[in-house]
C-alpha positions as CSV (number, residue, x, y, z in Angstrom):
1,M,-36.3,-8.5,23.8
2,W,-33.1,-7.2,22.7
3,Q,-33.5,-7.7,19.0
4,V,-31.7,-5.9,15.6
5,K,-34.4,-5.0,13.3
6,N,-32.0,-5.6,10.3
7,Q,-33.5,-2.7,7.3
8,T,-30.3,-2.5,5.3
9,P,-28.5,-5.4,2.9
10,Y,-25.6,-5.9,5.3
11,A,-24.3,-8.4,8.0
12,V,-25.5,-7.0,11.7
13,K,-25.0,-8.4,14.9
14,G,-26.2,-7.2,18.6
15,S,-24.1,-7.5,21.8
16,W,-23.5,-6.3,25.0
17,I,-19.3,-5.6,26.8
18,R,-18.8,-4.2,29.7
19,N,-16.8,-0.6,29.4
20,G,-13.3,0.1,32.1
21,S,-16.0,1.0,34.9
22,G,-17.8,-2.0,33.8
23,E,-21.6,-0.2,32.7
24,E,-23.1,-2.1,30.4
25,I,-22.8,-0.8,26.7
26,W,-25.6,-2.2,24.6
27,T,-23.4,-2.5,20.9
28,I,-24.4,-3.0,17.1
29,V,-22.1,-4.4,14.3
30,L,-22.7,-3.1,10.8
31,K,-20.7,-5.2,8.7
32,A,-20.5,-4.1,4.9
33,T,-18.8,-5.7,2.0
34,W,-18.2,-4.8,-1.8
35,D,-16.5,-6.3,-4.9
36,I,-14.1,-3.7,-6.5
37,L,-14.5,-4.4,-10.3
38,P,-11.3,-4.2,-12.5
39,D,-12.3,0.0,-13.0
40,G,-12.4,0.8,-9.2
41,V,-15.5,0.8,-8.8
42,T,-17.8,0.0,-6.1
43,K,-20.4,-3.1,-6.0
44,R,-21.8,-4.4,-3.0
45,S,-21.7,-7.8,-2.4
46,A,-24.1,-10.3,-3.7
47,V,-23.0,-12.7,-0.7
48,Q,-22.0,-10.4,2.7
49,P,-19.6,-12.0,5.0
50,P,-21.1,-12.2,8.5
51,V,-20.5,-10.3,11.5
52,H,-17.6,-12.4,13.2
53,S,-18.0,-12.9,17.2
54,G,-14.7,-14.7,17.1
55,A,-11.5,-14.9,15.8
56,V,-10.7,-16.6,12.0
57,F,-7.6,-18.6,10.9
58,Q,-6.6,-19.4,7.7
59,D,-6.2,-23.2,6.9
60,D,-3.4,-23.6,8.2
61,G,-5.4,-23.2,11.6
62,I,-2.6,-21.2,13.0
63,T,-2.7,-17.5,11.0
64,L,-5.3,-15.0,11.9
65,R,-7.4,-14.4,9.6
66,Y,-9.9,-11.8,11.3
67,E,-10.0,-10.7,14.3
68,P,-13.6,-10.6,16.0
69,D,-15.4,-7.7,14.5
70,T,-17.4,-7.2,18.0
71,G,-16.1,-5.5,21.0
72,P,-14.8,-1.9,22.4
73,T,-15.3,0.7,19.9
74,K,-12.0,2.0,18.9
75,A,-9.2,5.2,18.9
76,A,-8.6,4.6,15.6
77,T,-10.1,2.9,12.5
78,D,-7.9,-0.6,12.0
79,I,-6.6,-0.2,8.1
80,V,-5.6,-4.4,7.1
81,L,-5.0,-6.4,4.3
82,N,-5.3,-9.9,3.2
83,G,-3.7,-10.7,0.4
84,C,-1.1,-11.5,-2.2
85,A,1.7,-9.7,-4.0
86,H,0.9,-9.8,-7.3
87,S,3.3,-9.5,-10.4
88,P,2.1,-7.1,-13.4
89,D,0.6,-9.4,-16.1
90,G,1.8,-12.1,-14.5
91,K,5.1,-12.5,-15.6
92,A,8.0,-13.6,-13.3
93,V,10.3,-11.0,-11.2
94,T,13.0,-11.4,-8.4
95,M,11.6,-8.0,-6.8
96,L,8.9,-6.2,-6.4
97,P,7.3,-3.0,-4.8
98,V,4.8,-2.9,-3.5
99,G,2.3,-0.2,-1.6
100,L,-1.2,0.5,-0.4
101,K,-2.5,4.0,0.5
102,V,-5.9,4.6,2.5
103,G,-6.4,8.7,3.0
104,N,-3.3,9.7,4.9
105,M,-2.0,6.3,5.7
106,I,0.8,4.8,3.3
107,R,2.7,1.7,3.4
108,L,5.6,1.0,1.3
109,A,7.6,-2.3,0.8
110,R,10.3,-4.6,-1.9
111,V,9.1,-8.2,-2.1
112,Y,12.1,-10.5,-3.3
113,G,12.2,-14.2,-4.3
114,E,13.6,-17.2,-1.8
115,R,17.4,-15.8,-1.7
116,R,19.6,-18.0,0.7
117,W,22.7,-18.3,2.1
118,N,25.1,-20.4,-0.1
119,G,28.0,-20.6,2.4
120,R,30.1,-16.9,1.6
121,E,26.4,-14.7,0.5
122,Y,22.8,-14.4,-0.2
123,G,22.3,-15.7,-3.3
124,Q,20.7,-13.4,-5.7
125,P,16.4,-13.7,-4.9
126,A,14.4,-16.4,-7.2
127,T,11.8,-15.7,-8.9
128,F,7.9,-15.4,-8.8
129,T,4.4,-14.0,-9.5
130,R,3.1,-13.9,-6.5
131,M,3.8,-13.4,-2.8
132,P,1.6,-13.9,0.1
133,L,1.9,-10.8,2.3
134,S,1.6,-13.1,5.1
135,Y,4.2,-12.8,8.3
136,H,5.4,-15.4,8.3
137,N,7.4,-13.8,4.7
138,M,8.9,-11.4,7.0
139,S,11.1,-9.9,9.6
140,R,10.7,-10.3,13.0
141,G,10.7,-6.9,14.1
142,A,11.1,-5.6,16.9
143,F,12.5,-6.8,20.0
144,F,10.1,-6.4,23.2
145,S,12.3,-7.6,26.7
146,F,8.9,-7.6,28.7
147,C,7.9,-10.3,27.2
148,G,11.0,-11.6,25.6
149,S,9.5,-12.2,22.3
150,H,9.8,-9.6,18.5
151,Y,6.7,-7.8,17.5
152,N,5.8,-10.5,14.3
153,P,6.4,-13.8,16.7
154,D,5.6,-15.4,13.4
155,G,9.2,-13.8,11.4
156,I,11.6,-14.8,9.6
157,S,15.2,-13.8,12.1
158,V,17.9,-13.5,10.4
159,D,21.0,-15.3,11.5
160,E,24.2,-13.8,12.6
161,R,26.0,-17.6,11.6
162,P,24.0,-18.4,8.8
163,E,23.4,-22.3,8.0
164,T,24.5,-22.8,4.2
165,G,21.0,-24.1,2.2
166,I,19.4,-23.3,4.8
167,S,19.6,-19.4,6.3
168,A,17.1,-17.4,4.6
169,L,16.9,-13.6,4.4
170,P,12.5,-11.8,4.9
171,H,11.1,-12.0,1.7
172,I,9.3,-8.6,2.5
173,E,11.5,-5.8,3.5
174,F,9.1,-2.5,4.3
175,C,10.4,0.9,4.0
176,G,10.6,3.2,7.3
177,E,8.9,1.4,10.5
178,D,10.7,-1.7,9.7
179,N,10.5,-2.3,13.9
180,F,6.2,-3.1,12.6
181,P,6.1,-5.7,9.8
182,G,2.4,-6.3,9.0
183,F,-0.2,-5.6,6.8
184,G,-2.8,-8.4,8.1
185,P,-4.7,-8.8,12.0
186,Q,-1.7,-9.3,14.5
187,P,-3.5,-11.8,17.9
188,R,-3.7,-10.2,20.8
189,H,-1.6,-12.1,22.7
190,W,2.1,-10.5,20.2
191,P,3.9,-8.0,22.1
192,G,2.9,-5.3,19.5
193,R,-0.8,-5.2,21.4
194,L,-0.1,-7.1,24.3
195,Q,2.9,-4.6,26.1
196,F,-0.3,-2.3,25.3
197,A,-2.7,-5.0,27.6
198,G,-1.9,-3.4,31.2
199,T,-1.0,-5.2,34.4
200,Y,-2.4,-8.4,36.1
201,D,-1.2,-8.9,39.8
202,A,-1.9,-9.7,42.6
203,D,-2.7,-6.0,43.5
204,W,-5.4,-6.0,40.7
205,Q,-6.6,-9.8,41.6
206,R,-7.5,-8.2,45.0
207,N,-8.8,-4.2,43.8
208,R,-10.1,-4.3,40.4
209,A,-10.6,-7.8,39.4
210,P,-12.7,-9.0,37.2
211,L,-12.9,-5.9,35.6
212,L,-10.1,-4.8,33.7
213,P,-7.0,-2.8,34.9
214,D,-6.9,0.4,35.4
215,D,-3.4,0.9,33.3
216,M,-4.8,-0.3,30.4
217,D,-4.0,1.5,27.6
218,E,-6.9,1.6,25.2
219,R,-4.6,0.4,21.9
220,Y,-4.5,-3.2,22.9
221,W,-8.4,-3.2,20.9
222,Q,-6.2,-1.9,17.7
223,Y,-5.4,-4.8,15.7
224,A,-3.6,-3.7,12.4
225,P,-0.3,-2.8,12.9
226,Q,0.7,0.3,14.4
227,P,1.7,2.1,11.4
228,L,-1.8,0.9,9.9
229,Y,-4.1,2.7,12.2
230,A,-1.8,5.4,12.6
231,G,-4.0,7.6,10.2
232,G,-6.6,8.4,13.0
233,R,-10.4,7.4,12.6
234,L,-12.4,7.3,8.9
235,K,-15.1,7.9,7.7
236,G,-15.5,6.6,4.6
237,G,-14.9,8.4,0.9
238,E,-11.3,8.2,1.1
239,I,-9.1,7.4,-1.7
240,V,-7.7,3.8,-1.5
241,C,-4.3,2.8,-3.6
242,L,-3.5,-0.3,-4.2
243,G,-0.3,-0.8,-5.7
244,N,0.9,-4.8,-7.3
245,M,-1.8,-6.3,-4.7
246,T,-3.9,-6.8,-6.9
247,P,-4.5,-10.4,-9.4
248,P,-3.6,-9.4,-13.5
249,G,-6.9,-7.5,-15.0
250,Y,-7.5,-4.9,-12.3
251,G,-6.4,-1.7,-13.0
252,H,-3.4,-0.6,-15.0
253,G,0.6,-1.3,-14.8
254,G,-0.1,-2.7,-11.5
255,L,-2.0,0.8,-9.8
256,L,-5.9,0.0,-9.0
257,T,-7.5,2.7,-7.4
258,F,-10.9,2.8,-5.6
259,S,-12.9,4.7,-3.0
260,L,-14.2,3.5,0.2
261,P,-18.1,3.6,0.2
262,C,-19.8,5.6,1.6
263,I,-23.2,4.9,3.4
264,V,-25.0,6.8,6.9
265,P,-26.0,3.7,8.9
266,A,-28.5,4.6,11.1
267,F,-29.8,2.8,14.3
268,R,-32.8,3.7,16.9
269,T,-33.2,1.8,20.3
270,R,-37.0,1.5,21.2
271,F,-37.4,0.7,24.6
272,Y,-40.1,-0.9,27.0
273,D,-41.0,2.2,28.5
274,E,-41.5,3.5,24.6
275,S,-38.6,5.7,25.2
276,I,-37.0,6.3,21.6
277,C,-33.0,6.7,21.8
278,D,-31.4,7.2,17.9
279,H,-27.7,6.7,17.9
280,R,-24.8,7.1,14.9
281,A,-21.7,4.5,14.4
282,V,-18.2,5.1,13.9
283,L,-15.8,3.0,11.2
284,H,-14.7,0.4,13.3
285,S,-12.4,-1.7,10.9
286,V,-11.6,-1.1,7.1
287,I,-10.5,-4.8,5.9
288,I,-9.1,-5.0,1.9
289,E,-8.8,-8.0,0.6
290,P,-7.1,-7.5,-3.2
291,D,-7.1,-11.6,-3.8
292,F,-11.2,-11.7,-4.4
293,P,-11.0,-8.6,-4.6
294,R,-13.3,-7.2,-1.9
295,V,-13.5,-4.1,0.9
296,S,-14.9,-4.4,4.2
297,L,-16.1,-1.9,6.5
298,V,-17.4,-2.4,10.4
299,W,-18.8,0.1,11.4
300,H,-19.5,0.9,15.5
301,S,-22.2,2.3,17.4
302,T,-22.7,2.1,21.5
303,L,-25.7,2.8,23.6
304,P,-25.2,3.0,27.4
305,C,-27.1,0.6,28.7
306,H,-26.1,-0.2,32.6
307,H,-30.2,0.3,34.0
308,Q,-31.7,-0.3,31.5
309,I,-30.5,-3.3,30.3
310,N,-33.9,-5.4,30.5
311,Q,-35.9,-2.6,29.7
312,L,-34.4,-3.1,25.8
313,E,-37.0,-3.5,23.3
314,S,-35.2,-3.2,20.1
315,T,-32.7,-1.5,18.1
316,T,-33.8,-1.2,14.1
317,V,-30.4,-0.6,11.7
318,S,-30.5,1.2,8.4
319,D,-28.8,3.1,6.3
320,K,-28.9,4.7,2.8
321,R,-26.1,4.9,-0.2
322,D,-26.2,4.4,-3.6
323,L,-25.7,0.6,-5.1
324,F,-22.7,2.0,-7.4
325,V,-20.1,4.6,-6.0
326,R,-17.2,6.0,-7.9
327,A,-15.5,8.8,-6.5
328,K,-15.6,12.2,-9.3
329,M,-12.2,11.9,-9.8
330,L,-10.2,9.0,-9.4
331,P,-5.9,9.7,-9.4
332,A,-4.0,7.5,-12.3
333,T,-1.3,7.3,-10.2
334,F,0.6,6.5,-6.6
335,P,4.2,8.9,-6.2
336,E,5.4,7.4,-3.1
337,W,4.9,3.5,-4.6
338,E,6.1,4.4,-7.6
339,A,9.7,6.1,-6.8
340,L,10.2,2.5,-5.9
341,L,9.7,1.0,-9.3
C-alpha cells in the first residue's frame, strides 16, 4: 500500500495532504538536482539531495535554508537563491551590483561593505570580496501593523538617532521592491507569509477547525519573497542569469548564464481494483545555490484519492531527458544588471 517505485535517478517521496475541504490528496514530490559547470552546461549531480519533509536550517540553527519540499501545490513557482555576492576575480570592492534573472523574473540589488556611524555621518563602505545574501544583511522592509513586525524581522534597522560605532546601514539595498527584501526562503511565521494565513478565532474553532480557515490565501504556501514568485508558473528550460553571484572561475566578467534543465516527469498510480491513473506534475520550486554551484527543481504531482485512500497500491515515477542539457543560445549579456555596473 502507498508504495513509490522510483525509476528515475532523482529523489522522490510520496505523502498525503488534505485540501481545504478535508479531502485526502496523494502527493508525489520529485526533486532533481544538477551541477552548473563554468560554461553554463548543467550536469546531473552525482549525489541527489533528499526531498525534505521538514524545514532545514543553516548551521546557526536559526536561519531557514530549505522550506519543506512537500506540502500543497502552489499557484506559482517559488524561486529562491541561497548564496553570496562574489566580486569578479576575487578583487576587493566597496560596492558590488548583483542580479538574478529567471525567465521574466528579475531581482537586482547593490551590495556594500560595512558602513557605520562615525558621529557625524555613515562612513565609506569597507572592502569585501564575498558577502552572504542573507536576511540579516538586508533592511527590515515593510511594516505590518496586524502583527507589529516588519517583512524581514532579521533585518538591519536604520536608526533615527544613530550611535557612534554601533549603528550601521544594510549591506544589501534592492533596486525596486525595497519593501520585500530577500533572495532566500521565508519562515511561515514571518509577516510576509503570515498575512495570508487566514483567521483562527473563536468562530473558526466552533465551525471550521481542524480544517484551514475559509479566508486563507494560497499565497501563504509561497515561501519565496513576493517578487521571486511574481513570474507565475515555470516549466523548465527558462534562461537563468546570475550577476556577481558565483565564485571566481564561473562565467565571464561576473556573469554566468544557463538554462533550467528540462525533464518530463511521468506518474502512473495503480489501485487494488486494477485501475490505473496517469498524472503529471507542475514545477513547485526552483532552488539555486551558486556557491556549489547547483540548481534543484522540485516537481509536484497530486491525485485526489479521498474515497480510494486504502485502495491505492503504488505509484511508479519515470522521466525523459538527456544527461547534459545546454540551451541552443545562451545570452552573453544581462542588460538590467549591467546598467548597475
